[in-house]
C-alpha positions in Angstrom: 0.0 0.0 0.0 1.3 3.4 -0.8 2.3 5.7 2.0 -0.2 8.3 0.7 -3.9 7.7 1.1 -5.8 7.9 -2.1 -8.4 10.5 -2.7 -9.6 9.3 -6.1 -13.4 9.4 -6.4 -13.3 11.1 -3.0 -12.6 7.9 -1.2 -9.5 7.2 0.9 -8.8 3.8 -0.7 -9.4 2.8 -4.3 -10.6 -0.7 -5.1 -7.1 -1.5 -6.3 -5.6 -0.5 -3.0 -8.2 -2.5 -1.1 -7.4 -5.6 -3.1 -3.6 -5.1 -2.6 -4.3 -4.9 1.2 -6.9 -7.8 1.4 -5.6 -10.4 -1.0 -2.3 -11.1 0.9 -4.2 -11.3 4.1 -6.7 -13.8 2.7 -3.8 -15.8 1.1 -1.9 -15.8 4.4 -5.0 -16.9 6.3 -5.8 -19.6 3.7 -2.2 -20.8 3.7 -2.2 -21.1 7.5 -5.4 -23.1 7.5 -4.2 -25.4 4.7 -1.0 -26.0 6.5 -3.0 -26.8 9.6 -4.9 -29.3 7.5 -1.7 -30.8 6.2 -0.4 -31.1 9.7 -3.5 -32.9 10.8 -3.3 -35.3 7.8 0.3 -36.2 8.7 -0.5 -36.6 12.4 -3.6 -38.7 11.6 -1.3 -41.3 9.9 0.1 -42.0 13.4 -3.4 -42.9 14.6 -6.7 -41.3 15.7 -5.4 -41.0 19.2 -2.6 -38.7 18.0 -5.0 -36.6 16.0 -7.4 -36.3 19.0 -4.5 -35.3 21.2 -3.3 -32.6 18.8 -6.9 -31.3 18.5 -7.5 -31.2 22.2 -4.2 -29.4 23.0 -4.7 -27.0 20.2 -8.0 -25.9 21.7 -5.9 -24.7 24.7 -3.1 -23.3 22.5 -5.7 -21.4 20.4 -6.8 -19.7 23.6 -3.3 -18.4 24.1 -2.9 -17.5 20.5 -6.1 -15.5 20.7 -4.8 -13.6 23.7 -1.7 -12.6 21.7 -3.8 -11.7 18.7 -6.0 -9.5 20.8 -2.9 -7.6 22.0 -1.8 -7.3 18.3 -5.3 -6.0 17.5 -4.8 -3.3 20.0 -1.5 -2.4 18.3 -3.1 -2.3 14.9 -5.9 0.1 16.0 -3.4 2.5 17.7 -0.8 2.4 15.0 -3.4 2.7 12.2 -5.0 5.7 13.8 -1.6 7.4 14.1 -0.9 6.6 10.4 -4.3 8.2 9.5 -3.1 11.3 11.4 0.2 11.1 9.6 2.0 11.1 12.9 4.7 8.6 12.2 6.8 9.2 15.3 4.0 8.2 17.6 3.1 5.3 15.4 6.7 4.0 15.6 6.7 4.5 19.3 3.5 2.5 19.6 5.0 -0.3 17.5 8.0 -0.5 19.8 5.8 -0.7 22.9 3.6 -3.4 21.3 6.7 -5.6 20.7 7.9 -5.1 24.3 4.5 -5.9 25.9 4.1 -9.0 23.6 7.5 -10.4 24.7 6.8 -9.8 28.4 3.3 -11.3 28.4 4.4 -14.3 26.3 7.3 -15.2 28.6 5.0 -15.0 31.7 2.4 -17.3 30.1 5.1 -19.7 28.9 6.4 -20.1 32.5 2.8 -20.6 33.8 2.1 -23.2 31.1 5.2 -25.3 31.9 4.5 -25.3 35.6 0.8 -26.1 35.4 0.6 -28.2 32.2 -0.4 -31.5 33.9 -3.2 -30.2 36.2 -4.5 -28.1 33.4 -4.8 -31.0 31.0 -6.5 -33.2 33.6 -8.9 -30.4 34.6 -10.1 -29.9 31.1 -9.8 -33.4 29.5 -9.7 -35.7 32.5 -12.1 -38.2 31.1 -10.3 -38.9 27.8 -8.5 -42.2 27.0 -5.1 -42.7 28.6 -3.3 -43.0 25.2 -4.8 -39.6 24.1 -3.8 -38.0 27.4 -0.2 -39.3 27.1 0.1 -37.9 23.6 -1.4 -34.6 24.8 1.3 -34.2 27.5 4.0 -34.4 24.9 2.4 -32.1 22.4 1.5 -29.5 24.9 4.9 -29.3 26.6 6.8 -28.6 23.3 4.2 -26.2 21.8 4.3 -24.1 25.0 7.8 -23.1 24.2 6.6 -21.5 21.0 4.4 -18.9 22.8 7.0 -16.0 22.7 7.5 -16.6 19.0 3.7 -16.6 18.4 3.4 -13.3 20.3 6.2 -11.5 18.6 5.2 -12.7 15.1 1.6 -11.6 15.8 2.9 -8.2 16.9 5.2 -7.8 13.9 2.5 -8.8 11.5 0.2 -6.3 13.1 2.7 -3.5 12.7 2.9 -4.3 9.0 -0.9 -4.4 8.7 -1.3 -1.0 10.4 0.8 0.6 7.6 -1.0 -1.3 4.9 1.8 -3.7 4.0 0.3 -7.2 4.1 2.4 -8.7 1.4 5.6 -9.1 3.4 4.0 -11.0 6.3 2.3 -13.2 3.7 5.6 -14.1 2.1 7.2 -14.8 5.5 4.2 -17.0 6.4 4.6 -19.0 3.2 8.2 -19.7 4.0 7.5 -20.6 7.6 4.6 -22.9 6.8 6.5 -24.7 4.1 9.3 -25.2 6.6 6.6 -26.6 9.0 5.4 -29.2 6.4 9.0 -30.3 5.5 9.9 -30.7 9.2 6.7 -32.5 9.9 7.5 -35.0 7.2 11.1 -35.5 8.5 10.2 -35.8 12.1 7.1 -38.0 11.7 8.0 -40.2 8.7 11.8 -40.3 8.8 12.4 -40.3 12.6 9.0 -41.7 13.6 8.6 -39.1 16.4 4.8 -39.0 16.2 3.1 -36.1 18.0 6.5 -34.9 19.4 7.7 -34.5 15.8 4.6 -32.5 14.9 5.1 -30.3 17.9 8.8 -29.7 17.2 8.1 -28.8 13.6 5.5 -26.3 14.8 8.0 -24.8 17.3 10.8 -24.4 14.8 8.5 -22.9 12.1 7.1 -20.3 14.5 10.6 -19.3 15.6 11.4 -18.8 11.9 8.3 -16.7 11.3 9.0 -14.4 14.3 12.8 -14.0 13.7 12.4 -13.1 10.0 9.6 -10.6 10.8 11.7 -9.0 13.6 14.7 -8.7 11.2 12.5 -7.2 8.4 11.1 -4.6 10.9 14.5 -3.0 11.3 14.3 -1.6 7.7 14.3 2.2 8.1 12.8 2.7 4.6 9.4 1.5 5.8 6.6 3.7 7.1 6.8 1.9 10.5 10.0 0.3 11.7 11.7 -0.8 15.0 15.5 -0.9 14.9 17.0 -1.1 18.4 15.1 -3.8 20.2 17.4 -3.7 23.2 16.6 0.0 23.8 12.8 -0.5 24.1 11.7 0.7 27.5 8.1 0.7 28.9 6.0 3.8 28.1 3.0 3.6 30.4 0.8 6.0 28.4 1.3 4.1 25.1 1.0 0.7 26.8 -2.2 1.8 28.4 -3.6 2.9 25.0 -2.7 -0.4 23.4 -4.1 -2.4 26.3 -7.3 -0.3 26.4 -8.0 -1.6 22.9 -6.4 -5.0 23.3 -7.8 -6.1 26.7 -11.5 -6.0 25.6 -10.5 -7.9 22.5 -8.6 -10.4 24.6 -11.5 -11.0 26.9 -13.8 -11.4 23.9 -11.4 -13.9 22.2 -10.7 -15.6 25.5 -14.3 -16.2 26.2 -14.6 -17.7 22.7 -11.8 -20.1 23.4 -13.0 -20.9 26.9 -16.4 -21.6 25.4 -14.7 -23.9 22.8 -12.9 -25.7 25.7 -16.2 -26.2 27.5 -17.8 -27.6 24.3 -14.7 -29.7 23.7 -15.0 -31.3 27.1 -18.6 -32.3 26.1 -17.4 -33.7 22.7 -14.7 -35.7 24.6 -17.3 -37.9 26.2 -18.6 -39.0 22.8 -15.5 -41.1 22.1 -12.4 -41.0 19.9 -14.5 -41.3 16.6 -16.5 -38.2 17.5 -13.4 -36.3 18.6 -11.6 -37.1 15.4 -14.6 -36.1 13.3 -15.1 -32.9 15.2 -11.3 -32.1 14.9 -11.3 -32.5 11.1 -14.6 -30.5 10.8 -13.0 -27.7 12.8 -10.1 -27.7 10.4 -12.4 -27.4 7.4 -14.4 -24.7 9.1 -11.2 -22.7 9.7 -10.4 -23.1 6.0 -13.8 -21.9 4.8 -13.7 -18.9 7.2 -10.2 -17.6 6.4 -11.2 -15.4 3.5 -13.8 -13.6 5.7 -11.2 -13.2 8.5 -8.7 -11.7 6.0 -11.3 -9.2 4.9 -12.0 -8.3 8.5 -8.4 -7.9 9.4 -8.0 -5.6 6.4 -11.1 -3.6 7.4 -9.4 -2.8 10.7 -6.5 -1.1 9.0 -8.9 0.8 6.7 -11.3 2.0 9.4 -8.4 2.8 11.7 -6.8 5.1 9.1 -10.2 6.6 8.3 -10.9 7.4 11.9 -7.4 8.8 12.4 -8.0 11.1 9.4 -11.3 12.2 10.9 -13.3 10.6 8.0 -16.1 8.9 9.8 -18.2 8.9 6.6 -15.5 6.8 4.9 -15.3 4.4 7.8 -19.0 3.9 7.5 -18.8 3.4 3.8 -16.0 0.8 4.0 -17.7 -1.3 6.7 -20.7 -1.7 4.4 -18.6 -2.3 1.3 -16.3 -4.9 2.9 -19.1 -6.7 4.6 -20.4 -7.4 1.1 -17.0 -8.5 0.0 -16.8 -10.8 3.0 -20.1 -12.5 2.0 -18.7 -13.3 -1.4 -15.4 -14.5 0.0 -17.0 -16.8 2.6 -19.4 -18.3 0.1 -16.6 -19.2 -2.3 -14.3 -20.5 0.4 -17.2 -22.7 1.9 -17.7 -24.2 -1.5 -14.0 -24.8 -1.9 -13.7 -26.5 1.5 -16.6 -28.8 0.9 -15.3 -29.8 -2.5 -12.0 -31.0 -1.1 -13.5 -32.6 2.0 -13.8 -36.2 0.8 -10.3 -36.4 -0.8 -8.8 -34.9 2.4 -10.5 -37.3 4.8 -9.4 -40.2 2.6 -5.8 -39.0 2.4 -5.9 -38.4 6.2 -6.7 -42.1 6.7 -9.8 -41.3 8.8 -12.1 -44.2 9.6 -15.2 -44.5 7.5 -17.4 -43.6 10.5 -15.4 -40.5 11.4 -15.1 -39.3 7.8 -18.9 -39.7 7.2 -19.7 -37.8 10.4 -17.3 -35.0 9.4 -18.8 -34.7 5.9 -22.3 -34.5 7.3 -21.4 -31.7 9.7 -19.4 -29.8 7.1 -22.4 -29.9 4.8 -24.5 -28.0 7.3 -21.7 -25.5 7.9 -21.4 -24.9 4.1 -25.1 -24.1 3.9 -25.4 -21.9 7.0 -22.1 -20.0 7.2 -22.3 -17.8 4.1 -25.7 -16.6 5.3 -24.9 -15.7 8.9 -21.1 -15.4 9.4 -20.3 -12.1 7.4 -22.9 -10.1 9.3 -21.9 -11.5 12.7 -18.2 -10.8 12.4 -17.1 -8.4 9.6 -18.8 -5.2 10.9 -17.4 -6.0 14.3 -13.8 -5.6 13.0 -14.7 -2.1 11.8 -16.4 -1.2 15.0 -13.4 -2.3 17.1 -11.0 -0.3 14.9 -13.1 2.8 15.6 -12.6 2.1 19.4 -16.0 0.5 20.1 -14.3 -2.5 21.7 -16.4 -2.8 24.9 -19.7 -3.3 23.1 -18.2 -6.0 21.0 -16.7 -7.7 24.0 -20.0 -7.7 26.0 -22.2 -8.9 23.0 -19.8 -11.6 21.9 -19.3 -13.0 25.4 -23.0 -13.1 26.1 -23.9 -14.7 22.8 -21.1 -17.2 23.1 -22.1 -18.5 26.5 -25.9 -18.1 26.3 -26.3 -19.5 22.8 -23.3 -21.5 21.6 -22.0 -23.1 24.8 -25.3 -23.6 26.7 -27.2 -24.9 23.6 -24.3 -27.2 22.5 -23.8 -28.6 26.0 -27.5 -29.3 26.3 -27.8 -31.0 22.9 -24.7 -33.2 23.5 -25.1 -34.1 27.1 -28.8 -34.2 27.5 -30.3 -34.8 24.1 -27.4 -37.1 23.0 -27.1 -35.4 19.6 -23.3 -35.9 19.4 -20.9 -33.3 17.9 -23.5 -31.9 15.5 -24.9 -30.2 18.6 -21.7 -28.0 18.5 -22.6 -26.6 15.2 -26.2 -26.0 16.0 -25.1 -23.9 19.0 -22.6 -22.1 16.8 -25.2 -21.2 14.2 -27.5 -19.7 16.8 -24.5 -17.6 18.1 -23.8 -16.3 14.6 -27.4 -15.3 14.1 -27.7 -13.4 17.3 -24.4 -11.6 16.8 -25.3 -10.6 13.3 -28.6 -9.0 14.4 -27.1 -7.0 17.2 -24.0 -5.9 15.3 -26.2 -4.7 12.5 -28.3 -2.7 14.9 -25.2 -1.2 16.5 -23.7 -0.2 13.2 -26.8 1.7 12.0 -27.3 3.3 15.4 -24.1 5.3 14.9 -23.1 4.9 18.6 -19.8 3.5 17.6 -18.7 6.7 15.9 -18.1 8.7 19.0 -15.1 6.9 20.4 -11.7 8.4 20.5 -8.8 6.1 20.1 -5.7 8.4 20.2 
């Protein structure tokens, strides 16, 4: 993205600039999901116990990742607003503080994870089979060590997004993910390391991603850069600004992941076949949602710069425009995911029963998601970028627990519906969120927040 904001047709961003911003984000999100699918296919060849272990532990890891992503989101909002104001000094200072906070927080969580890994796994997944629990211990311990790399990579990627450069993080992600696949093949097939090999490949690839981004951020020819990492010192005011945007997002994302853990504990009682089917369906659902997520991430940069420039009318315009784009993107990606589902489950070596259940659940996701998801998530990205983070946190938390978790738990544990109950609960959550975020957008109450 050019350093100057376009004014062609009286809009801050042309369609070409939007595509240059969004396409790398979508490609990066899609790549990450496809690499996750490839990971699972490789792990599944070790056995369904291994696949179940990786799925269960990743539900915890995703909680941590979302916390780091929330912090990065706070950084994107602050930096993008400063970019909109054309105040590059404050934007660079905020970028430095984001990296410092990300490192400190990730080291703290890493230590906690290592100390409490055993009681945590037993607390959440205590009723699972012993072979699955043993594999979970191994996978969890190694992936815990990657938390600092995840946090720093997320912060670095956020700094690039804030200045409109999404191509570089995409290129680094391609390199790191390809390294992950190669290392997976070596550790699993050559050295027969099983879930330990998968975890080690993940750790190394995340370190590569973080280190390359940190190196690239030192380039002074960029709009935003950070050169002297060892000279970063805490700035309470800027840290407070970042956290004021990041903490509500963290709570929102955390509640989502806690809710998923609660649901996962219900799925765990259904047996290994159901766990494996649900794990693979989750992977497909991630794939068919990445295009929408990419549009949403780009929308945060766009709205942040619009609000920083004092162009609320433009922020309103782009939220509506990109919600429409998200609908198209989600529809196409849902059809793509469903088209590859049968070959993937076959290549993954899933049992016929698990594969059939997975395809059935994915069919319903393919029908419902394009209708409900864009309106329940895309406008929320824009509202957060405008500083309306508390409303998003409250609504998302309430809809998550009152709709998704409660309904899914009832359908699985009481009605005996099995993992399909998870998706019915999720559909209800999407519908409620979409209604209330649409009302919030048209009310205009999100427009009065001041970010910087």
